[in-house]
C-alpha positions as protocol buffer text, in pm:
chain_id: "A"
residue {
  index: 1
  type: MET
  ca { x: 2177 y: -22777 z: -1001 }
}
residue {
  index: 2
  type: THR
  ca { x: 2389 y: -23043 z: -834 }
}
residue {
  index: 3
  type: ARG
  ca { x: 2355 y: -23049 z: -457 }
}
residue {
  index: 4
  type: ILE
  ca { x: 2690 y: -23118 z: -290 }
}
residue {
  index: 5
  type: ILE
  ca { x: 2642 y: -23214 z: 74 }
}
residue {
  index: 6
  type: ALA
  ca { x: 2915 y: -23279 z: 331 }
}
residue {
  index: 7
  type: VAL
  ca { x: 2828 y: -23500 z: 627 }
}
residue {
  index: 8
  type: THR
  ca { x: 3056 y: -23421 z: 918 }
}
residue {
  index: 9
  type: ASN
  ca { x: 3106 y: -23431 z: 1292 }
}
residue {
  index: 10
  type: GLN
  ca { x: 3446 y: -23432 z: 1460 }
}
residue {
  index: 11
  type: LYS
  ca { x: 3305 y: -23667 z: 1723 }
}
residue {
  index: 12
  type: GLY
  ca { x: 3326 y: -24029 z: 1611 }
}
residue {
  index: 13
  type: GLY
  ca { x: 3059 y: -24292 z: 1656 }
}
residue {
  index: 14
  type: VAL
  ca { x: 2762 y: -24068 z: 1581 }
}
residue {
  index: 15
  type: GLY
  ca { x: 2638 y: -24252 z: 1272 }
}
residue {
  index: 16
  type: LYS
  ca { x: 2808 y: -24027 z: 1018 }
}
residue {
  index: 17
  type: THR
  ca { x: 2913 y: -24297 z: 773 }
}
residue {
  index: 18
  type: THR
  ca { x: 2592 y: -24494 z: 827 }
}
residue {
  index: 19
  type: THR
  ca { x: 2406 y: -24178 z: 731 }
}
residue {
  index: 20
  type: VAL
  ca { x: 2608 y: -24118 z: 414 }
}
residue {
  index: 21
  type: VAL
  ca { x: 2572 y: -24475 z: 285 }
}
residue {
  index: 22
  type: ASN
  ca { x: 2202 y: -24505 z: 363 }
}
residue {
  index: 23
  type: VAL
  ca { x: 2110 y: -24161 z: 231 }
}
residue {
  index: 24
  type: ALA
  ca { x: 2300 y: -24243 z: -90 }
}
residue {
  index: 25
  type: ALA
  ca { x: 2100 y: -24565 z: -134 }
}
residue {
  index: 26
  type: SER
  ca { x: 1775 y: -24384 z: -54 }
}
residue {
  index: 27
  type: LEU
  ca { x: 1854 y: -24114 z: -311 }
}
residue {
  index: 28
  type: VAL
  ca { x: 1898 y: -24383 z: -575 }
}
residue {
  index: 29
  type: ALA
  ca { x: 1565 y: -24538 z: -471 }
}
residue {
  index: 30
  type: LEU
  ca { x: 1412 y: -24193 z: -528 }
}
residue {
  index: 31
  type: GLU
  ca { x: 1569 y: -24173 z: -876 }
}
residue {
  index: 32
  type: GLN
  ca { x: 1850 y: -23933 z: -794 }
}
residue {
  index: 33
  type: ARG
  ca { x: 2188 y: -23977 z: -966 }
}
residue {
  index: 34
  type: THR
  ca { x: 2427 y: -24000 z: -672 }
}
residue {
  index: 35
  type: LEU
  ca { x: 2800 y: -23995 z: -603 }
}
residue {
  index: 36
  type: LEU
  ca { x: 2941 y: -24083 z: -261 }
}
residue {
  index: 37
  type: VAL
  ca { x: 3286 y: -23936 z: -186 }
}
residue {
  index: 38
  type: ASP
  ca { x: 3470 y: -24115 z: 95 }
}
residue {
  index: 39
  type: LEU
  ca { x: 3713 y: -23870 z: 259 }
}
residue {
  index: 40
  type: ASP
  ca { x: 3773 y: -24082 z: 569 }
}
residue {
  index: 41
  type: PRO
  ca { x: 4101 y: -24282 z: 572 }
}
residue {
  index: 42
  type: GLN
  ca { x: 3918 y: -24560 z: 756 }
}
residue {
  index: 43
  type: GLY
  ca { x: 3728 y: -24622 z: 431 }
}
residue {
  index: 44
  type: ASN
  ca { x: 3414 y: -24737 z: 611 }
}
residue {
  index: 45
  type: ALA
  ca { x: 3179 y: -24575 z: 360 }
}
residue {
  index: 46
  type: THR
  ca { x: 3367 y: -24759 z: 87 }
}
residue {
  index: 47
  type: THR
  ca { x: 3326 y: -25102 z: 247 }
}
residue {
  index: 48
  type: GLY
  ca { x: 2971 y: -25021 z: 359 }
}
residue {
  index: 49
  type: SER
  ca { x: 2890 y: -24963 z: -8 }
}
residue {
  index: 50
  type: GLY
  ca { x: 3020 y: -25309 z: -98 }
}
residue {
  index: 51
  type: VAL
  ca { x: 3357 y: -25196 z: -241 }
}
residue {
  index: 52
  type: ASP
  ca { x: 3671 y: -25388 z: -140 }
}
residue {
  index: 53
  type: LYS
  ca { x: 3906 y: -25111 z: -22 }
}
residue {
  index: 54
  type: SER
  ca { x: 4202 y: -25351 z: 2 }
}
residue {
  index: 55
  type: ALA
  ca { x: 4181 y: -25419 z: -372 }
}
residue {
  index: 56
  type: LEU
  ca { x: 4191 y: -25054 z: -478 }
}
residue {
  index: 57
  type: THR
  ca { x: 4471 y: -24950 z: -713 }
}
residue {
  index: 58
  type: GLN
  ca { x: 4360 y: -24586 z: -708 }
}
residue {
  index: 59
  type: SER
  ca { x: 4149 y: -24392 z: -462 }
}
residue {
  index: 60
  type: VAL
  ca { x: 4043 y: -24044 z: -358 }
}
residue {
  index: 61
  type: TYR
  ca { x: 4402 y: -24005 z: -235 }
}
residue {
  index: 62
  type: HIS
  ca { x: 4525 y: -23997 z: -595 }
}
residue {
  index: 63
  type: VAL
  ca { x: 4252 y: -23748 z: -688 }
}
residue {
  index: 64
  type: LEU
  ca { x: 4354 y: -23508 z: -410 }
}
residue {
  index: 65
  type: LEU
  ca { x: 4719 y: -23529 z: -515 }
}
residue {
  index: 66
  type: GLN
  ca { x: 4611 y: -23466 z: -878 }
}
residue {
  index: 67
  type: GLN
  ca { x: 4751 y: -23798 z: -992 }
}
residue {
  index: 68
  type: ALA
  ca { x: 4416 y: -23918 z: -1126 }
}
residue {
  index: 69
  type: SER
  ca { x: 4071 y: -23782 z: -1211 }
}
residue {
  index: 70
  type: ILE
  ca { x: 3740 y: -23883 z: -1057 }
}
residue {
  index: 71
  type: PRO
  ca { x: 3622 y: -24069 z: -1371 }
}
residue {
  index: 72
  type: GLN
  ca { x: 3941 y: -24276 z: -1356 }
}
residue {
  index: 73
  type: VAL
  ca { x: 3895 y: -24365 z: -989 }
}
residue {
  index: 74
  type: LYS
  ca { x: 3523 y: -24389 z: -919 }
}
residue {
  index: 75
  type: THR
  ca { x: 3354 y: -24726 z: -897 }
}
residue {
  index: 76
  type: ARG
  ca { x: 2998 y: -24851 z: -869 }
}
residue {
  index: 77
  type: SER
  ca { x: 2823 y: -24975 z: -559 }
}
residue {
  index: 78
  type: SER
  ca { x: 2639 y: -25277 z: -692 }
}
residue {
  index: 79
  type: ALA
  ca { x: 2455 y: -25300 z: -360 }
}
residue {
  index: 80
  type: GLY
  ca { x: 2340 y: -24937 z: -349 }
}
residue {
  index: 81
  type: GLY
  ca { x: 2329 y: -24838 z: -715 }
}
residue {
  index: 82
  type: PHE
  ca { x: 2536 y: -24522 z: -666 }
}
residue {
  index: 83
  type: ASP
  ca { x: 2889 y: -24426 z: -768 }
}
residue {
  index: 84
  type: VAL
  ca { x: 3167 y: -24425 z: -507 }
}
residue {
  index: 85
  type: LEU
  ca { x: 3491 y: -24228 z: -497 }
}
residue {
  index: 86
  type: PRO
  ca { x: 3659 y: -24479 z: -264 }
}
residue {
  index: 87
  type: ALA
  ca { x: 3914 y: -24444 z: 15 }
}
residue {
  index: 88
  type: ASN
  ca { x: 4152 y: -24660 z: 214 }
}
residue {
  index: 89
  type: ARG
  ca { x: 4427 y: -24601 z: 470 }
}
residue {
  index: 90
  type: GLU
  ca { x: 4652 y: -24456 z: 199 }
}
residue {
  index: 91
  type: LEU
  ca { x: 4444 y: -24141 z: 234 }
}
residue {
  index: 92
  type: ALA
  ca { x: 4599 y: -24073 z: 575 }
}
residue {
  index: 93
  type: GLY
  ca { x: 4918 y: -23970 z: 395 }
}
residue {
  index: 94
  type: ALA
  ca { x: 4738 y: -23695 z: 204 }
}
residue {
  index: 95
  type: GLU
  ca { x: 4724 y: -23480 z: 517 }
}
residue {
  index: 96
  type: VAL
  ca { x: 5104 y: -23454 z: 522 }
}
residue {
  index: 97
  type: GLU
  ca { x: 5153 y: -23436 z: 146 }
}
residue {
  index: 98
  type: LEU
  ca { x: 4908 y: -23148 z: 106 }
}
residue {
  index: 99
  type: VAL
  ca { x: 5077 y: -22927 z: 368 }
}
residue {
  index: 100
  type: ASP
  ca { x: 5279 y: -22726 z: 115 }
}
residue {
  index: 101
  type: ALA
  ca { x: 5063 y: -22797 z: -190 }
}
residue {
  index: 102
  type: PRO
  ca { x: 4918 y: -22500 z: -382 }
}
residue {
  index: 103
  type: GLN
  ca { x: 4542 y: -22455 z: -347 }
}
residue {
  index: 104
  type: ARG
  ca { x: 4544 y: -22742 z: -99 }
}
residue {
  index: 105
  type: GLU
  ca { x: 4200 y: -22652 z: 44 }
}
residue {
  index: 106
  type: TYR
  ca { x: 4040 y: -22666 z: -301 }
}
residue {
  index: 107
  type: ARG
  ca { x: 4172 y: -22995 z: -440 }
}
residue {
  index: 108
  type: LEU
  ca { x: 3843 y: -23183 z: -404 }
}
residue {
  index: 109
  type: ARG
  ca { x: 3634 y: -22892 z: -529 }
}
residue {
  index: 110
  type: GLU
  ca { x: 3846 y: -22864 z: -842 }
}
residue {
  index: 111
  type: ALA
  ca { x: 3814 y: -23239 z: -906 }
}
residue {
  index: 112
  type: LEU
  ca { x: 3436 y: -23235 z: -860 }
}
residue {
  index: 113
  type: GLU
  ca { x: 3394 y: -22958 z: -1117 }
}
residue {
  index: 114
  type: ALA
  ca { x: 3458 y: -23207 z: -1396 }
}
residue {
  index: 115
  type: VAL
  ca { x: 3183 y: -23450 z: -1290 }
}
residue {
  index: 116
  type: LYS
  ca { x: 2926 y: -23261 z: -1086 }
}
residue {
  index: 117
  type: ASN
  ca { x: 2685 y: -23221 z: -1378 }
}
residue {
  index: 118
  type: ASP
  ca { x: 2666 y: -23602 z: -1402 }
}
residue {
  index: 119
  type: TYR
  ca { x: 2488 y: -23617 z: -1065 }
}
residue {
  index: 120
  type: ASP
  ca { x: 2187 y: -23477 z: -887 }
}
residue {
  index: 121
  type: VAL
  ca { x: 2345 y: -23517 z: -542 }
}
residue {
  index: 122
  type: ILE
  ca { x: 2705 y: -23563 z: -427 }
}
residue {
  index: 123
  type: LEU
  ca { x: 2755 y: -23676 z: -66 }
}
residue {
  index: 124
  type: ILE
  ca { x: 3091 y: -23631 z: 108 }
}
residue {
  index: 125
  type: ASP
  ca { x: 3177 y: -23845 z: 410 }
}
residue {
  index: 126
  type: CYS
  ca { x: 3426 y: -23637 z: 611 }
}
residue {
  index: 127
  type: PRO
  ca { x: 3661 y: -23789 z: 871 }
}
residue {
  index: 128
  type: PRO
  ca { x: 3585 y: -23745 z: 1242 }
}
residue {
  index: 129
  type: ALA
  ca { x: 3845 y: -23469 z: 1277 }
}
residue {
  index: 130
  type: LEU
  ca { x: 3883 y: -23103 z: 1184 }
}
residue {
  index: 131
  type: ASN
  ca { x: 4176 y: -23157 z: 947 }
}
residue {
  index: 132
  type: MET
  ca { x: 4272 y: -23076 z: 587 }
}
residue {
  index: 133
  type: LEU
  ca { x: 4051 y: -23356 z: 453 }
}
residue {
  index: 134
  type: THR
  ca { x: 3749 y: -23214 z: 633 }
}
residue {
  index: 135
  type: ILE
  ca { x: 3840 y: -22863 z: 512 }
}
residue {
  index: 136
  type: ASN
  ca { x: 3845 y: -22998 z: 154 }
}
residue {
  index: 137
  type: GLY
  ca { x: 3499 y: -23142 z: 210 }
}
residue {
  index: 138
  type: LEU
  ca { x: 3360 y: -22819 z: 356 }
}
residue {
  index: 139
  type: THR
  ca { x: 3518 y: -22608 z: 82 }
}
residue {
  index: 140
  type: SER
  ca { x: 3362 y: -22828 z: -187 }
}
residue {
  index: 141
  type: CYS
  ca { x: 3007 y: -22844 z: -63 }
}
residue {
  index: 142
  type: TRP
  ca { x: 2689 y: -22641 z: -76 }
}
residue {
  index: 143
  type: ARG
  ca { x: 2547 y: -22751 z: 258 }
}
residue {
  index: 144
  type: VAL
  ca { x: 2647 y: -22949 z: 568 }
}
residue {
  index: 145
  type: ILE
  ca { x: 2454 y: -23222 z: 747 }
}
residue {
  index: 146
  type: ILE
  ca { x: 2559 y: -23282 z: 1108 }
}
residue {
  index: 147
  type: PRO
  ca { x: 2460 y: -23621 z: 1255 }
}
residue {
  index: 148
  type: MET
  ca { x: 2470 y: -23631 z: 1632 }
}
residue {
  index: 149
  type: GLN
  ca { x: 2358 y: -23839 z: 1925 }
}
residue {
  index: 150
  type: CYS
  ca { x: 2130 y: -23678 z: 2177 }
}
residue {
  index: 151
  type: GLU
  ca { x: 2376 y: -23669 z: 2465 }
}
residue {
  index: 152
  type: TYR
  ca { x: 2545 y: -23397 z: 2667 }
}
residue {
  index: 153
  type: TYR
  ca { x: 2896 y: -23416 z: 2519 }
}
residue {
  index: 154
  type: ALA
  ca { x: 2754 y: -23398 z: 2168 }
}
residue {
  index: 155
  type: LEU
  ca { x: 2633 y: -23046 z: 2240 }
}
residue {
  index: 156
  type: GLU
  ca { x: 2984 y: -22934 z: 2337 }
}
residue {
  index: 157
  type: GLY
  ca { x: 3132 y: -23075 z: 2015 }
}
residue {
  index: 158
  type: LEU
  ca { x: 2857 y: -22917 z: 1810 }
}
residue {
  index: 159
  type: SER
  ca { x: 2961 y: -22569 z: 1925 }
}
residue {
  index: 160
  type: ASP
  ca { x: 3318 y: -22626 z: 1801 }
}
residue {
  index: 161
  type: LEU
  ca { x: 3194 y: -22759 z: 1468 }
}
residue {
  index: 162
  type: VAL
  ca { x: 2963 y: -22461 z: 1412 }
}
residue {
  index: 163
  type: GLN
  ca { x: 3259 y: -22228 z: 1472 }
}
residue {
  index: 164
  type: THR
  ca { x: 3466 y: -22420 z: 1216 }
}
residue {
  index: 165
  type: ILE
  ca { x: 3188 y: -22394 z: 959 }
}
residue {
  index: 166
  type: ARG
  ca { x: 3172 y: -22018 z: 1018 }
}
residue {
  index: 167
  type: ARG
  ca { x: 3548 y: -21985 z: 966 }
}
residue {
  index: 168
  type: VAL
  ca { x: 3538 y: -22187 z: 644 }
}
residue {
  index: 169
  type: ARG
  ca { x: 3248 y: -21974 z: 522 }
}
residue {
  index: 170
  type: GLY
  ca { x: 3440 y: -21657 z: 604 }
}
residue {
  index: 171
  type: HIS
  ca { x: 3768 y: -21757 z: 437 }
}
residue {
  index: 172
  type: LEU
  ca { x: 3712 y: -22036 z: 185 }
}
residue {
  index: 173
  type: ASN
  ca { x: 3349 y: -22100 z: 93 }
}
residue {
  index: 174
  type: PRO
  ca { x: 3108 y: -21804 z: 133 }
}
residue {
  index: 175
  type: ASN
  ca { x: 2810 y: -22017 z: 24 }
}
residue {
  index: 176
  type: LEU
  ca { x: 2853 y: -22274 z: 301 }
}
residue {
  index: 177
  type: GLU
  ca { x: 2552 y: -22328 z: 528 }
}
residue {
  index: 178
  type: ILE
  ca { x: 2422 y: -22590 z: 768 }
}
residue {
  index: 179
  type: GLU
  ca { x: 2159 y: -22792 z: 586 }
}
residue {
  index: 180
  type: GLY
  ca { x: 2038 y: -22979 z: 889 }
}
residue {
  index: 181
  type: LEU
  ca { x: 2107 y: -23148 z: 1219 }
}
residue {
  index: 182
  type: LEU
  ca { x: 2022 y: -23515 z: 1226 }
}
residue {
  index: 183
  type: ARG
  ca { x: 1946 y: -23695 z: 1551 }
}
residue {
  index: 184
  type: THR
  ca { x: 2085 y: -24048 z: 1538 }
}
residue {
  index: 185
  type: MET
  ca { x: 2065 y: -24361 z: 1757 }
}
residue {
  index: 186
  type: VAL
  ca { x: 1758 y: -24217 z: 1923 }
}
residue {
  index: 187
  type: ASP
  ca { x: 1587 y: -24406 z: 2202 }
}
residue {
  index: 188
  type: PRO
  ca { x: 1256 y: -24229 z: 2275 }
}
residue {
  index: 189
  type: ARG
  ca { x: 1245 y: -24394 z: 2619 }
}
residue {
  index: 190
  type: ASN
  ca { x: 1562 y: -24213 z: 2723 }
}
residue {
  index: 191
  type: ALA
  ca { x: 1489 y: -23890 z: 2915 }
}
residue {
  index: 192
  type: LEU
  ca { x: 1828 y: -23738 z: 2830 }
}
residue {
  index: 193
  type: SER
  ca { x: 1765 y: -23794 z: 2458 }
}
residue {
  index: 194
  type: GLN
  ca { x: 1440 y: -23605 z: 2489 }
}
residue {
  index: 195
  type: GLN
  ca { x: 1605 y: -23318 z: 2677 }
}
residue {
  index: 196
  type: VAL
  ca { x: 1893 y: -23278 z: 2430 }
}
residue {
  index: 197
  type: SER
  ca { x: 1650 y: -23306 z: 2140 }
}
residue {
  index: 198
  type: SER
  ca { x: 1444 y: -23024 z: 2286 }
}
residue {
  index: 199
  type: GLN
  ca { x: 1756 y: -22809 z: 2328 }
}
residue {
  index: 200
  type: LEU
  ca { x: 1855 y: -22865 z: 1966 }
}
residue {
  index: 201
  type: GLU
  ca { x: 1511 y: -22762 z: 1845 }
}
residue {
  index: 202
  type: ARG
  ca { x: 1518 y: -22455 z: 2071 }
}
residue {
  index: 203
  type: TYR
  ca { x: 1854 y: -22329 z: 1940 }
}
residue {
  index: 204
  type: PHE
  ca { x: 1847 y: -22450 z: 1578 }
}
residue {
  index: 205
  type: GLY
  ca { x: 1473 y: -22451 z: 1504 }
}
residue {
  index: 206
  type: GLU
  ca { x: 1389 y: -22578 z: 1157 }
}
residue {
  index: 207
  type: LYS
  ca { x: 1750 y: -22678 z: 1094 }
}
residue {
  index: 208
  type: VAL
  ca { x: 1677 y: -22992 z: 1299 }
}
residue {
  index: 209
  type: TYR
  ca { x: 1534 y: -23261 z: 1074 }
}
residue {
  index: 210
  type: LYS
  ca { x: 1189 y: -23380 z: 1174 }
}
residue {
  index: 211
  type: THR
  ca { x: 1306 y: -23732 z: 1096 }
}
residue {
  index: 212
  type: ALA
  ca { x: 1520 y: -23895 z: 1365 }
}
residue {
  index: 213
  type: ILE
  ca { x: 1712 y: -24220 z: 1321 }
}
residue {
  index: 214
  type: PRO
  ca { x: 1634 y: -24486 z: 1584 }
}
residue {
  index: 215
  type: ARG
  ca { x: 1873 y: -24736 z: 1731 }
}
residue {
  index: 216
  type: ASN
  ca { x: 1832 y: -25036 z: 1505 }
}
residue {
  index: 217
  type: VAL
  ca { x: 2008 y: -25371 z: 1487 }
}
residue {
  index: 218
  type: ARG
  ca { x: 1969 y: -25395 z: 1109 }
}
residue {
  index: 219
  type: LEU
  ca { x: 2152 y: -25064 z: 1060 }
}
residue {
  index: 220
  type: ALA
  ca { x: 2441 y: -25202 z: 1262 }
}
residue {
  index: 221
  type: GLU
  ca { x: 2447 y: -25535 z: 1076 }
}
residue {
  index: 222
  type: ALA
  ca { x: 2423 y: -25403 z: 719 }
}
residue {
  index: 223
  type: PRO
  ca { x: 2786 y: -25273 z: 680 }
}
residue {
  index: 224
  type: SER
  ca { x: 2931 y: -25617 z: 759 }
}
residue {
  index: 225
  type: HIS
  ca { x: 2743 y: -25742 z: 452 }
}
residue {
  index: 226
  type: GLY
  ca { x: 2864 y: -25454 z: 235 }
}
residue {
  index: 227
  type: GLN
  ca { x: 2510 y: -25328 z: 190 }
}
residue {
  index: 228
  type: PRO
  ca { x: 2302 y: -25023 z: 279 }
}
residue {
  index: 229
  type: ALA
  ca { x: 2015 y: -25110 z: 511 }
}
residue {
  index: 230
  type: LEU
  ca { x: 1767 y: -25040 z: 233 }
}
residue {
  index: 231
  type: GLN
  ca { x: 1905 y: -25344 z: 49 }
}
residue {
  index: 232
  type: TYR
  ca { x: 1990 y: -25555 z: 352 }
}
residue {
  index: 233
  type: ASP
  ca { x: 1648 y: -25523 z: 517 }
}
residue {
  index: 234
  type: PRO
  ca { x: 1427 y: -25264 z: 345 }
}
residue {
  index: 235
  type: SER
  ca { x: 1144 y: -25309 z: 593 }
}
residue {
  index: 236
  type: SER
  ca { x: 1359 y: -25238 z: 899 }
}
residue {
  index: 237
  type: LYS
  ca { x: 1293 y: -24926 z: 1105 }
}
residue {
  index: 238
  type: GLY
  ca { x: 1642 y: -24796 z: 1030 }
}
residue {
  index: 239
  type: ALA
  ca { x: 1608 y: -24831 z: 654 }
}
residue {
  index: 240
  type: GLN
  ca { x: 1265 y: -24670 z: 654 }
}
residue {
  index: 241
  type: ALA
  ca { x: 1389 y: -24383 z: 872 }
}
residue {
  index: 242
  type: TYR
  ca { x: 1669 y: -24303 z: 627 }
}
residue {
  index: 243
  type: LEU
  ca { x: 1428 y: -24321 z: 336 }
}
residue {
  index: 244
  type: GLN
  ca { x: 1199 y: -24075 z: 515 }
}
residue {
  index: 245
  type: LEU
  ca { x: 1495 y: -23850 z: 595 }
}
residue {
  index: 246
  type: THR
  ca { x: 1597 y: -23845 z: 230 }
}
residue {
  index: 247
  type: LYS
  ca { x: 1246 y: -23747 z: 124 }
}
residue {
  index: 248
  type: GLU
  ca { x: 1262 y: -23464 z: 378 }
}
residue {
  index: 249
  type: MET
  ca { x: 1598 y: -23354 z: 235 }
}
residue {
  index: 250
  type: LEU
  ca { x: 1467 y: -23348 z: -121 }
}
residue {
  index: 251
  type: GLU
  ca { x: 1167 y: -23145 z: -12 }
}
residue {
  index: 252
  type: ARG
  ca { x: 1401 y: -22891 z: 147 }
}
residue {
  index: 253
  type: PHE
  ca { x: 1597 y: -22872 z: -178 }
}
residue {
  index: 254
  type: LYS
  ca { x: 1276 y: -22785 z: -364 }
}
residue {
  index: 255
  type: GLN
  ca { x: 1197 y: -22512 z: -113 }
}
residue {
  index: 256
  type: ALA
  ca { x: 1548 y: -22368 z: -146 }
}
residue {
  index: 257
  type: PHE
  ca { x: 1523 y: -22360 z: -525 }
}
residue {
  index: 258
  type: PRO
  ca { x: 1150 y: -22326 z: -607 }
}
residue {
  index: 259
  type: THR
  ca { x: 1212 y: -22194 z: -960 }
}
residue {
  index: 260
  type: GLU
  ca { x: 1429 y: -22492 z: -1047 }
}
residue {
  index: 261
  type: ALA
  ca { x: 1174 y: -22734 z: -898 }
}
residue {
  index: 262
  type: SER
  ca { x: 899 y: -22583 z: -1113 }
}
residue {
  index: 263
  type: ARG
  ca { x: 1116 y: -22614 z: -1423 }
}
residue {
  index: 264
  type: GLU
  ca { x: 1181 y: -22982 z: -1347 }
}
residue {
  index: 265
  type: GLN
  ca { x: 808 y: -23047 z: -1308 }
}
residue {
  index: 266
  type: ARG
  ca { x: 735 y: -22885 z: -1646 }
}
residue {
  index: 267
  type: THR
  ca { x: 993 y: -23097 z: -1820 }
}
């Protein structure tokens, strides 16, 4: 079964795109066939994967408008070893053009149907807004990962996002669930980080990943080189944290589908 995971938070600057790119690279390192879908008009996941967004002739925009298929548009991240459905600023126009389109909430899901069996995991980088692009991501996926900083305002935004996920589950995607909450840019010396972290664990329990992502210079530098941190500096704390997070994710997948995991081991 292909695991389709949306990574979203309407608050920007929480490490959402960094998470998508580095988890994708870590999945490849753990021998998982991986597709990264960039649904953010900024195209940061595209450039962070080493793809020149300014040179694109087709992008996820054309897929959403049903002008091209994913096999026609996808490209390869030579740095990360995964496939990328790329984006650039042209995608911003899709929000307007999809307003009156039939089945507008399901455009991405329909497109993924044709390729999902080619991958073990599909990661969707949603924009930092609760718009039609994000709705397409949430309607397409199986689970949601929410990256967040351990600060007060992050808790307020989290409440709004949880309500949105519930509405999407009620009206568009009954299988949608929160896969996990990921603490990013963590400084263990910061008392507020510790307090917010404790609150998250109190309210969300096992939904909070045990792995937390530390503040790390190498994570910040890697995108400017068009590389995931695992390629840019594999020994860095940031790269190792994302690798550990990905192992934790895969273990959760096995627990969610124990029968399938047993079948894979036998084969």
